C-alpha positions in Angstrom: -44.5 41.5 -48.7 -45.6 41.9 -45.1 -45.4 45.6 -44.2 -44.5 45.2 -40.7 -41.1 42.8 -42.6 -40.7 46.0 -45.1 -40.5 48.2 -42.0 -38.0 46.2 -40.6 -36.0 46.3 -43.3 -36.1 49.8 -43.6 -35.1 50.0 -39.9 -32.3 47.6 -40.3 -31.0 49.7 -43.2 -31.1 52.9 -40.6 -29.2 51.1 -38.0 -32.4 51.1 -35.9 -32.0 47.2 -34.8 -34.5 47.3 -31.9 -37.3 48.9 -34.0 -36.6 46.2 -36.9 -36.6 43.4 -33.9 -39.7 44.9 -32.7 -41.4 45.0 -36.2 -40.5 41.2 -37.0 -42.0 40.3 -33.8 -45.0 41.8 -34.4 -45.1 40.4 -37.9 -44.7 36.7 -36.2 -47.2 37.6 -33.7 -49.8 38.4 -36.6 -48.7 35.6 -38.6 -46.7 32.8 -37.5 -46.3 31.0 -40.9 -44.3 33.8 -41.9 -41.0 32.5 -44.5 -37.9 31.2 -42.9 -35.9 34.2 -43.5 -38.1 36.3 -41.1 -37.2 33.9 -38.6 -33.5 34.0 -39.4 -33.5 37.7 -39.4 -35.1 38.1 -35.9 -33.0 35.5 -34.4 -29.5 36.8 -35.8 -30.5 40.6 -34.8 -31.2 39.1 -31.2 -27.9 37.3 -31.2 -26.0 40.5 -32.3 -27.8 42.7 -29.2 -26.6 40.1 -27.0 -30.4 39.4 -25.9 -29.1 35.6 -26.1 -32.3 33.8 -24.2 -34.8 35.5 -26.1 -32.8 34.7 -29.4 -32.8 30.9 -27.8 -36.5 31.0 -27.3 -37.3 32.4 -30.9 -35.2 30.0 -32.0 -37.2 27.1 -30.5 -40.3 28.4 -32.5 -38.4 28.7 -35.5 -37.3 25.0 -36.0 -41.0 24.1 -35.0 -42.4 26.0 -37.5 -39.4 25.3 -40.4 -37.7 22.0 -39.1 -35.7 21.4 -42.4 -34.0 24.7 -42.4 -30.3 24.2 -41.7 -29.5 27.8 -41.1 -32.2 28.0 -38.5 -30.6 25.0 -36.7 -27.5 26.3 -37.2 -28.4 29.7 -35.4 -30.1 27.8 -32.9 -26.8 25.8 -32.0 -24.9 29.5 -31.8 -27.2 30.9 -29.4 -27.3 27.6 -27.1 -23.3 27.5 -27.1 -23.2 31.3 -26.3 -25.6 30.5 -23.3 -23.3 27.7 -22.3 -25.8 25.2 -23.2 -23.1 22.9 -24.9 -25.2 19.6 -25.1 -28.4 21.1 -26.5 -26.1 23.4 -28.7 -24.4 20.1 -30.3 -28.2 18.4 -30.7 -28.9 21.3 -32.9 -25.6 21.2 -35.3 -26.3 17.4 -35.3 -30.1 18.3 -36.8 -28.0 20.5 -39.3 -26.1 18.2 -40.6 -28.1 15.4 -41.0 -30.1 17.8 -43.0 -27.3 18.5 -45.0 -24.0 17.2 -44.6 -22.2 19.7 -47.1 -22.2 23.3 -45.1 -19.3 23.7 -43.2 -20.7 26.2 -40.8 -22.1 23.7 -38.4 -19.0 22.0 -38.6 -17.0 24.9 -37.4 -19.8 25.8 -34.9 -19.1 22.1 -33.3 -15.4 22.5 -33.2 -15.9 25.9 -31.7 -18.1 24.0 -28.9 -15.6 21.5 -28.0 -13.2 24.5 -27.6 -15.6 25.8 -25.3 -16.0 22.5 -23.2 -12.2 21.9 -23.1 -13.0 19.0 -25.1 -9.4 19.3 -27.1 -9.1 15.7 -28.9 -12.9 16.4 -30.3 -11.7 20.1 -31.4 -8.4 18.9 -33.0 -10.1 16.2 -34.9 -13.0 18.9 -36.1 -10.4 21.1 -37.4 -8.2 19.0 -38.6 -11.0 17.7 -40.7 -11.9 21.6 -41.9 -8.1 22.3 -42.4 -8.1 19.4 -45.1 -11.2 21.0 -46.5 -10.3 24.4 -46.8 -6.3 24.4 -46.1 -6.7 28.1 -47.1 -9.0 29.1 -44.8 -6.9 31.1 -42.0 -9.6 30.6 -39.3 -9.3 27.1 -39.6 -5.4 26.9 -39.2 -5.6 29.3 -35.8 -8.5 26.9 -34.2 -6.7 24.0 -35.0 -3.6 25.4 -33.4 -5.7 26.7 -30.5 -6.7 23.0 -30.0 -3.2 21.8 -30.1 -1.9 24.1 -27.8 -4.6 23.4 -25.0 -3.5 20.1 -25.0 0.3 20.9 -24.6 1.3 20.4 -27.9 3.1 23.6 -28.5 5.1 23.4 -31.2 2.5 22.0 -33.5 0.4 25.0 -32.6 3.0 27.5 -33.4 2.9 25.8 -37.0 -0.4 26.5 -37.4 -0.6 30.1 -36.3 2.2 30.8 -38.7 0.4 29.3 -41.4 -2.7 31.7 -40.1 -0.8 34.5 -40.4 0.7 33.4 -44.0 -3.0 33.4 -45.1 -3.7 36.8 -43.7 -1.4 39.1 -42.0 -4.0 41.1 -40.6 -5.4 38.4 -38.7 -5.2 39.7 -34.8 -6.1 36.7 -33.1 -3.5 34.5 -34.7 -1.2 37.0 -33.7 -1.7 37.1 -30.1 -2.3 33.2 -30.3 1.5 32.8 -31.3 3.0 35.2 -29.2 0.9 33.5 -26.0 2.3 30.3 -27.2 5.7 31.3 -27.7 5.6 33.3 -24.3 4.3 29.2 -22.4 7.4 28.0 -23.8 9.4 30.8 -22.4 10.8 31.9 -25.5 9.9 35.6 -24.7 12.3 37.2 -27.1 10.3 35.3 -29.8 7.2 36.3 -28.3 7.9 40.3 -28.2 9.7 40.2 -31.7 6.4 38.4 -32.8 4.4 41.4 -31.3 6.6 43.7 -32.6 6.0 42.6 -36.4 2.6 42.4 -35.6 2.4 46.2 -34.6 4.5 47.0 -37.6 1.4 45.5 -39.8 -1.1 46.8 -37.6 0.1 50.1 -35.5 -3.3 50.6 -34.9 -4.7 47.7 -33.6 -4.9 48.4 -29.7 -5.0 44.7 -28.7 -1.6 43.9 -29.8 0.1 46.8 -27.8 -1.9 45.8 -24.9 -0.6 42.0 -25.2 2.7 44.1 -25.6 2.7 45.7 -21.7 1.0 42.3 -20.6 3.9 40.0 -21.9 6.3 42.8 -20.3 4.4 42.6 -16.8 4.4 38.8 -17.3 7.7 38.6 -17.2 8.2 40.6 -13.9 9.6 43.6 -16.2 7.1 45.7 -14.3 8.6 49.8 -15.2 9.3 48.2 -18.5 5.7 47.8 -19.2 5.2 51.0 -17.3 7.2 52.7 -19.8 5.9 51.4 -22.9 2.3 52.2 -22.1 3.1 56.0 -21.2 4.8 56.0 -24.5 1.6 55.1 -26.2 -0.3 56.9 -23.9 -0.7 59.8 -26.1 -2.8 57.9 -28.9 -4.9 55.8 -26.8 -5.8 58.2 -24.0 -9.0 57.8 -24.1 -9.1 54.0 -24.4 -9.9 51.9 -21.0 -7.9 49.1 -21.6 -4.7 51.6 -21.2 -5.9 52.9 -17.8 -6.4 49.2 -16.9 -3.2 47.9 -17.4 -1.5 51.0 -16.0 -2.9 50.8 -13.3 -2.4 46.7 -12.7 1.2 47.8 -13.1 1.6 50.9 -11.2 -0.5 49.4 -8.2 2.7 47.0 -7.5 4.9 49.8 -6.2 2.4 52.9 -6.0 -1.0 52.1 -5.1 -2.4 55.3 -5.2 -1.2 56.0 -8.8 -2.5 52.6 -9.6 -5.8 53.6 -8.1 -6.4 56.4 -9.9 -5.7 54.8 -13.3 -7.8 51.8 -12.6 -10.9 54.6 -11.4 -10.4 56.0 -14.8 -10.7 52.6 -16.9 -13.7 52.3 -14.8 -14.9 55.6 -16.1 -14.4 54.9 -19.4 -16.1 51.5 -19.7 -18.1 50.9 -16.7 -19.9 47.3 -18.0 -16.4 45.7 -18.5 -16.2 43.3 -15.3 -12.3 42.6 -15.3 -12.2 46.7 -14.9 -14.3 46.6 -12.3 -12.9 43.7 -10.3 -9.4 45.2 -10.7 -10.2 48.3 -9.0 -12.3 46.6 -6.0 -9.0 44.4 -5.3 -6.7 47.4 -5.3 -9.2 49.5 -3.1 -8.9 46.4 -1.0 -5.5 46.0 -0.9 -5.0 50.0 -0.3 -3.4 50.5 3.2 -2.6 54.4 2.7 -5.3 56.8 4.1 -8.6 55.4 5.5 -8.3 51.8 5.0 -11.6 51.0 6.7 -13.3 53.7 3.8 -11.3 51.9 1.4 -12.3 48.4 2.3 -16.0 49.4 2.4 -15.7 51.1 -1.3 -14.2 47.9 -2.8 -17.2 45.7 -0.6 -19.9 48.0 -1.8 -18.5 47.7 -5.7 -18.5 44.1 -5.2 -21.6 43.8 -3.8 -22.9 45.8 -7.1 -21.2 43.9 -9.4 -22.4 40.4 -7.7 -26.2 41.6 -8.3 -25.5 42.1 -11.6 -23.8 39.0 -12.7 -22.6 36.0 -11.6 -18.9 35.3 -10.8 -17.3 32.4 -12.4 -14.0 32.6 -13.5 -10.8 32.6 -11.4 -9.6 36.0 -11.4 -13.3 37.7 -10.3 -14.2 35.0 -7.9 -10.5 35.1 -6.0 -11.2 38.9 -6.0 -14.6 38.7 -4.4 -13.3 36.3 -1.7 -10.5 38.1 -0.3 -12.9 41.0 -0.2 -15.7 39.4 1.4 -13.6 38.0 3.8 -12.1 41.4 4.8 -16.1 42.4 5.7 -17.0 38.7 7.2 -20.2 38.3 4.8 -20.1 34.6 5.1 -23.1 34.1 3.1 -21.8 35.4 0.0 -18.8 33.9 0.4 -20.5 30.3 0.4 -22.0 31.5 -2.8 -19.2 31.6 -4.7 -18.7 27.9 -4.2 -17.4 25.1 -2.3 -14.4 24.5 -0.7 -13.8 21.9 -3.3 -14.9 23.5 -6.2 -13.3 26.8 -5.3 -10.1 25.5 -4.3 -10.2 23.4 -7.8 -10.6 26.3 -9.4 -7.7 28.4 -8.0 -5.2 25.3 -8.2 -6.4 24.7 -11.7 -5.9 28.6 -12.5 -2.3 28.4 -11.3 -4.1 30.7 -8.2 -1.8 29.6 -5.2 -1.9 33.2 -3.6 -5.7 32.2 -3.3 -5.1 28.8 -1.5 -4.1 30.5 1.8 -7.7 32.0 2.4 -8.5 28.2 1.7 -7.2 27.3 5.8 -9.8 28.8 7.5 -12.4 26.6 5.8 -11.0 23.4 6.2 -13.8 21.6 8.5 -13.2 17.9 8.5 -10.0 15.3 8.0 -11.3 15.1 4.0 -10.7 18.7 3.6 -7.4 18.8 5.1 -6.5 16.0 2.5 -8.2 17.9 -0.2 -6.5 21.2 0.5 -3.2 19.1 0.2 -4.5 17.8 -3.1 -5.3 21.3 -4.3 -1.7 22.3 -3.7 -0.5 19.5 -5.5 -2.9 20.7 -8.3 -0.9 23.8 -8.8 2.6 22.1 -8.3 2.1 20.0 -10.8 1.2 22.5 -13.5 4.3 24.5 -12.5 6.6 21.9 -12.4 5.6 21.3 -15.8 6.4 24.6 -17.1 10.6 24.8 -15.9 11.8 21.5 -18.3 10.6 23.7 -21.0 13.4 26.5 -20.2 15.8 24.5 -18.3 18.6 26.4 -16.6 22.4 26.6 -17.4 24.1 24.3 -14.7 27.3 25.8 -13.9 30.0 23.5 -13.4 30.9 22.4 -9.7 32.4 24.7 -7.7 35.5 24.0 -5.6 35.4 22.6 -2.3 36.2 25.7 0.3 34.7 23.6 3.5 31.7 26.0 3.8 28.3 25.5 3.0 26.2 27.9 0.7 22.8 28.9 2.1 20.5 30.8 0.5 17.2 32.7 1.8 14.5 33.5 -0.8 11.9 36.1 0.3 10.7 39.4 -0.6 9.8 39.9 3.1 13.2 40.7 4.5 12.6 43.9 5.1 10.3 45.5 8.1 8.3 42.6 8.0 7.0 39.6 10.4 9.2 37.2 8.5 12.4 39.6 8.6 11.4 39.9 12.4 11.7 36.3 13.1 14.4 35.3 10.9 16.7 37.9 12.2 18.3 35.7 14.9 19.9 33.9 11.9 21.6 37.1 10.3 22.6 38.5 13.8 24.3 34.8 14.7 25.6 33.5 11.3 27.6 30.6 12.0 30.6 31.9 9.4 33.2 29.3 9.7 30.8 26.8 8.1 28.3 29.1 6.0 28.1 31.5 3.3 24.2 33.1 3.3 23.0 34.8 0.2 19.7 36.2 -0.1 17.2 36.7 -2.9 14.3 39.2 -2.7 12.1 40.7 -5.3 10.6 43.3 -3.2 9.2 46.3 -5.2 9.5 49.2 -2.6 12.4 51.2 -1.0 14.8 49.9 0.6 14.6 50.0 4.7 16.9 49.7 7.5 16.3 46.4 8.3 16.5 44.9 4.2 19.8 47.2 4.8 21.2 45.4 8.0 20.3 42.1 6.4 22.4 42.7 3.2 25.1 44.0 5.3 25.3 40.3 7.4 25.6 38.0 4.3 27.7 37.0 1.6 25.8 38.3 -1.4 21.9 39.7 -1.2 20.7 39.5 -4.7 17.9 42.4 -5.2 16.0 42.1 -8.2 12.6 43.7 -8.3 11.9 43.1 -12.1 12.7 39.6 -13.0 10.9 36.6 -14.3 10.5 33.5 -12.3 13.0 31.3 -14.8 15.6 34.0 -14.5 15.4 34.6 -11.0 16.3 30.6 -10.6 19.2 31.1 -13.1 20.3 33.9 -10.4 20.2 31.5 -7.7 21.8 28.3 -9.8 24.9 30.3 -10.5 25.5 30.9 -6.8 26.1 27.1 -6.7 23.9 27.2 -3.4 23.7 24.0 -1.2 20.4 24.6 0.1 17.7 27.1 -0.7 15.1 28.2 1.9 12.1 30.0 1.0 10.4 32.3 3.5 7.7 33.7 1.5 5.4 31.2 -0.1 3.1 33.1 -2.6 2.3 36.0 -0.8 2.8 39.6 -2.4 6.0 40.1 -4.7 7.1 36.5 -3.6 8.2 34.0 -6.4 7.1 30.9 -5.0 7.2 29.2 -8.7 11.3 29.9 -8.7 11.4 26.7 -6.8 10.2 24.4 -9.6 13.4 24.7 -11.4 15.3 23.4 -8.4 18.2 25.9 -8.5 19.8 24.3 -5.3 20.0 20.6 -4.9 18.1 21.0 -1.5 15.2 23.3 -1.2 13.1 23.6 1.9 10.2 25.9 2.9 10.0 27.7 6.0 8.0 30.6 7.9 5.9 32.3 5.3 3.5 29.9 4.1 1.8 27.8 7.2 1.3 24.6 4.6 3.1 22.5 2.2 3.7 24.8 -1.0 2.4 21.5 -3.5 5.7 21.5 -5.1 7.8 18.1 -5.5 10.6 19.8 -5.9 10.5 21.1 -2.1 12.5 18.5 0.1 11.8 20.0 3.7 9.2 22.0 5.7 10.9 23.3 8.7 8.9 22.9 11.9 9.2 21.4 15.6 8.0 18.4 17.6 5.2 20.7 18.5 3.8 22.1 14.8 4.7 18.7 12.9 1.3 17.1 11.8 1.0 13.7 13.1 -0.6 12.6 10.1 2.2 12.5 7.6 -0.4 12.7 4.5 -1.1 16.4 5.6 2.4 17.1 4.5 4.1 16.9 1.2 7.7 17.5 1.7 9.9 15.9 4.4 9.8 17.8 8.1 13.2 19.3 8.9 12.9 19.3 12.7 14.4 21.9 14.7 14.7 20.4 18.3 12.6 23.0 20.1 10.6 25.7 18.0 10.9 26.3 14.3 10.7 30.6 15.0 12.7 32.7 17.7 11.6 36.4 18.4 14.5 38.1 17.2 15.9 41.8 18.5 12.0 43.4 17.2 10.6 42.0 20.1 12.3 44.7 22.8 10.8 46.6 25.9 9.8 49.8 23.4 6.4 48.5 23.7 5.5 49.4 27.4 2.9 47.5 29.5 0.7 49.4 31.6 0.6 48.0 35.1 -2.1 45.9 36.5 -4.9 44.3 34.6 -7.1 45.8 32.2 -9.9 44.3 34.2 -8.8 46.1 37.4 -9.0 49.6 35.6 -12.3 48.5 33.4 -14.1 46.4 35.8 -14.7 44.2 33.9 -12.9 41.1 31.5 -12.1 42.0 28.0 -11.3 39.3 25.1 -9.7 40.1 22.0 -8.1 39.6 19.0 -5.7 40.8 16.3 -5.8 38.2 13.9 -6.9 38.6 10.2 -10.4 38.1 9.2 -9.2 35.4 6.8 -8.7 33.4 9.7 -12.5 34.2 10.7 -15.1 31.8 10.0 -18.7 31.9 11.4 -17.9 29.1 13.7 -15.0 31.0 14.9 -17.2 34.1 15.8 -19.9 32.2 17.1 -17.8 30.6 19.8 -16.2 33.9 20.8 -19.9 35.5 21.1 -20.6 32.4 23.5 -17.4 33.2 25.2 -18.4 36.9 26.0 -21.9 36.1 26.7 -20.9 33.7 29.4 -18.7 36.1 31.0 -20.7 38.9 32.7 -20.5 42.5 31.8 -17.6 41.5 29.4 -16.2 42.7 26.3 -14.4 41.7 23.3 -11.9 44.1 20.9 -11.2 43.5 17.6 -7.6 45.2 16.8 -8.1 45.3 13.2 -7.8 48.0 10.1 -11.2 46.4 9.1 -12.7 47.8 12.3 -13.1 51.3 10.2 -15.6 49.5 7.7 -19.2 49.8 8.3 -19.9 46.4 6.7 -17.6 44.4 8.9 -18.4 46.2 12.0 -22.2 45.6 11.0 -21.4 41.6 10.5 -19.7 41.2 13.2 -22.2 42.5 15.8 -24.9 40.6 14.0 -22.6 37.4 14.7 -22.3 38.3 18.3 -26.1 39.6 18.7 -27.1 36.1 17.6 -25.1 34.9 21.0 -27.1 37.2 22.8 -24.2 40.0 23.0 -25.2 43.6 22.7 -23.3 46.0 20.2 -21.9 47.8 23.0 -19.9 44.8 24.5 -18.1 44.7 21.2 -15.0 47.1 20.5 -13.4 48.4 17.5 -9.6 49.8 17.0 -9.1 50.2 13.3 -5.6 50.3 13.3 -2.6 48.8 11.2 0.5 48.4 12.3 0.2 50.5 15.8 -1.7 47.8 17.5 0.8 47.0 20.1 -0.3 49.1 22.7 -4.2 48.5 22.7 -3.1 44.5 24.1 -3.0 46.8 27.4 -6.3 46.8 26.7 -7.0 43.1 26.4 -7.4 40.6 29.4 -7.3 37.3 27.5 -7.0 37.0 23.2 -9.3 33.8 21.5 -7.2 32.4 19.0 -9.2 31.8 15.7 -8.9 27.9 14.1 -8.6 26.2 12.5 -5.8 28.4 11.2 -4.4 30.1 14.2 -2.4 33.1 15.0 1.6 32.9 14.3 2.6 36.7 14.9 -0.1 37.7 16.9 0.0 34.8 19.2 3.8 36.1 19.8 2.7 39.6 20.3 0.0 39.1 22.3 2.0 36.8 25.1 4.7 39.6 24.8 2.1 42.2 25.9 1.3 39.6 28.9 -1.9 38.5 27.2 -2.5 34.9 27.8 -4.0 33.1 24.9 -6.4 30.4 24.3 -6.0 28.2 21.1 -7.6 25.2 19.4 -5.2 22.2 18.3 -5.4 20.6 15.1 -4.2 18.2 13.0 -2.4 20.0 10.4 0.6 22.4 10.6 -1.4 25.7 10.2 -3.4 24.2 13.1 -0.7 23.9 15.5 1.4 27.7 15.4 -0.3 28.6 18.6 0.4 25.2 20.2 4.0 25.1 19.8 4.6 28.8 20.7 2.7 28.1 23.9 4.4 24.8 24.7 7.5 26.3 23.8 6.8 28.4 27.2 5.3 26.1 29.6 2.0 27.4 28.4 0.4 24.1 27.0 -2.3 23.9 29.4 -4.0 26.7 27.3 -4.1 24.7 24.2 -7.8 23.0 23.8 -8.7 19.7 22.1 -11.9 20.3 21.1 -14.3 23.4 21.6 -15.9 22.7 24.7 -12.3 22.5 25.9 -11.6 25.6 24.6 -14.4 27.3 26.4 -13.5 25.4 29.9 -10.0 27.0 29.2 -11.4 30.7 28.5 -13.6 30.5 31.6 -10.8 29.1 33.5 -9.0 32.2 32.5 -11.8 34.5 33.6 -11.5 32.9 36.9 -8.0 32.8 37.5 -7.4 36.2 38.1 -4.1 36.1 40.4 -3.0 33.9 37.3 -3.5 36.4 34.6 -1.9 39.5 36.9 1.4 37.1 37.2 1.5 36.7 33.6 1.2 40.3 32.7 4.1 40.9 34.7 6.3 37.7 33.7 5.4 36.6 30.3 7.8 38.7 28.6 10.7 37.5 30.6 9.2 34.0 30.5 9.4 34.1 27.2 13.1 35.1 27.0 14.1 32.5 29.0 12.5 30.0 26.7 13.8 28.2 23.2 11.8 31.4 21.4 13.9 33.6 23.0 17.2 32.4 23.2 18.1 33.5 19.4 21.7 32.6 19.5 20.6 29.0 20.7 18.0 28.9 18.2 20.4 30.0 15.2 22.9 27.3 16.5 20.1 24.3 16.4 19.1 26.1 13.1 22.7 25.9 11.0 23.2 22.3 12.7 20.0 21.2 11.1 20.9 22.5 7.8 24.6 21.3 8.5 23.4 17.6 9.1 20.7 17.7 6.1 23.6 18.8 3.7 25.8 16.0 4.9 23.2 13.5 4.7 22.4 14.6 1.1 26.4 14.6 0.3 26.4 11.3 1.7 24.0 9.8 -0.5 25.4 11.6 -3.6 28.7 10.0 -2.8 26.7 6.3 -2.3 25.1 7.1 -5.7 27.9 8.0 -7.6 30.0 5.0 -5.7 
């Protein structure tokens, strides 16, 4: 026997895998005619050491040298599968089967490839055949179950998972699959019982404990998840997964403590992508301390990660997208995928929150329609889940002459959503309405939430509740209409609307696009914000007569105005924005820079916490420099929540596009700063247009980019108009539909009453 092969055998017995690989490669280099077994061992060891490409290359040489060796063809198929080269893998396995159809290993691997490819009918056919041939093979039973489950055949899948466990009680993957299938059917009590049984059989199996904590978390029971993880922590203190799960749970209500656990997870297992990305995400979301430094740390960690590996799966792509937006790294952002591909990835994986970041990437009429379809894709998936665990419908309530109106949002607290909705709670039409509120806020009650709770008939506050159970709470209140205000932003539960807990449902205020659910009947808007093209709105428009929002009491005089124009004090014009960078794009920054370049000695102020990030500043300055604007003319005010006084240093606000400002538009105008906006076709492109039109400043709205520049230049020249606006805008807003909050509330309740009356009339007609 070749001495090098003898040395390789000795190295393997001593656990020296790399040395064995080197010896075999040297032996083959000396004599390529080595027996097939030498090639088999080499390829298998390359596979085990994750040197997949080398293994595939050697497998190509091996089958060329030994074309009738079935195991070599099978090994080649396995390696190509791991590399994602599915078609080549199938061809290799076909060759193995042609040589001898009796061995089952190539058939098993073919079935696994179909699972990877998402071709579930073919996977089902393969594993059905294998189960018939080897009915007592637990792995075949499980894989058949997986193929069935991914086709929605969940009950049949559960039968297969149970069969696999009957054959092998220590089959961890089968326990996990069974619990997952039960959870998908919303049979969470059975899922938990399954995991309890699994833990009893395999008490030291960490994946089962992790799955149990994840089940609690998915049910919205965050404190219960933390309690369980803390209970088992002494046994798994040195396990990265435990700190990863604790970090994910705790960060929902204690970001600093969550970050400590996520950092520990990365320390314990620095190569685990999901752990690193979870820390990146949490740092990006950390508002305490130095927010700019948190963003910068998240960005640098992300850059290092993207240099090491390509991000392809939905979760890391979403996290990367959010971080890259925060620092305006548009080149890296584009590398994640096209508008179509990234949007479909998120929609198909149920990540509605990520779709908000798509709005600023719209460039064409086709993009607008594609964005609607992405929301519909998400909606169809959520709606398919609800019938699997229907609500208990209470008997029809006795007529009392009142309309029961519900508002669902976790932002009914110190938050812009509450600020704009306060007029409805200040002026409840108690003769006609009983108002209910539903919140899933994870933090502490503040004065705004307390005030709202005192005004309404009931304030249902359930921080730890699953969507279906949340829908049941609403259904039990027997509302006439439910209005969701939060979209899918943090701590909100948009999916509750899929259960149609109220006969009429509407969206308002929190999310500037159709949510995607056919169970939402109406979208509240006004004559200015409603899209001219009805294809851009899934719901029916429910129209307010003037404005879709009002200012409320929080817009008061406690934000003082500095006398005179900033231009008078500084000797130059200052443009600015306080809008979130998720509304920026290369086109937006380019246009803003062009306007600054055309205005001698002018400045541009970014009133954003991202200004504390060195990378944000670098990328923004580069965009402005490309249009001839030096860095000394760009100012950064890295603040959060204390930004209003900085408007006293801004002469003209430039609105982003296509996603315009909303809250920031009203704030700018309240501080006496006129704003230039671009009007588009979709609702999210018309927010500022509605606000400006309602206060008689529609002439500051542009139809195209050229007109946008013209309006900005005209405002620069109209110094006296700006001086007048600086002193009169607040009174102008108070006297407009935005400021007449009692009138707004009356119009809103009238609008709801009319919709309910119309629905009741339809119901009577149908029953007749």
